[in-house]
N, C-alpha and C positions, 0 to 999 in steps of 0.2 A: 674438661672434655667439651668438644665442639659438637653441637647438634644442629642439624639442618632441618628446616621446616619448609614445606611446600608453600609457595606464595599463592594468594587467592587468584591471581591471574592465570595460574596453571589449570585451575579447576573450573574457571568461568566458561560459560557457553560463548561461542563466537558471535559477534554481532552480525546482523543480516547484511546481505550485499546491498550495494547501491541500487541495483535494479529492483530488488525486493522492496526496499524502502520507497522508491518512486511508485511502484505498482500500488503499494498500500496507500500512499498519499493520494494518488489519482482515484483509487476506488472510494476512498473517504469523501473526496470532492464530488464524485459521481452520485454517491448516496445522498449527500447533503443537497445537491441540486435537485435530485428526483423527489425527495421528501418535501422540498420547498415548492414543488410544482413546476420547476423549470425543465425545459427539454435538454436532455444530455446529448450533445452532438459535437462534431469536430469544431464547429464555429464557437459554440459556447465554452468549450474547453480552451480554445485559443484566447478568448476574452479573459479567462482566468489565469493566463500566463503560460500555458503549455505550448510548446512548439509543435508544428505539424509532424515533424519527424518523430518526436517523442510520442505523440498520440498514435501514430502508425505502429510504432514498436511496442508500446505498453498497453494500449487500449484493450486488446483481446483478453489479456490476463487480468487487467483491472476490472473489466466488465464481469468476468467469471467470479472474481473475488467479491465484488460488490453484490452480485446476486446471491452468492453463498452466505454472506454475512447478513443479508436482509431477510433471509428466511426465518420465520418465527415458528417455533414448534409448540403446539398446544397439546397438553396432556389430558 
């Protein structure tokens, strides 16, 4: 008798989109720069290798994510 088993790829969660991955990476760099005492601006992000077009498209979402992940909750 032949039995079929579902492959693990069928039940796996989909990987995040490229846009989400870039926003996460930019937000991480923004947090790193801010905690190191550097000013986070378009100029400093271009020095880190981001193009101005990418900064215009991704920065608003990356800023929101960086702020959201930087909040510490005290109980």
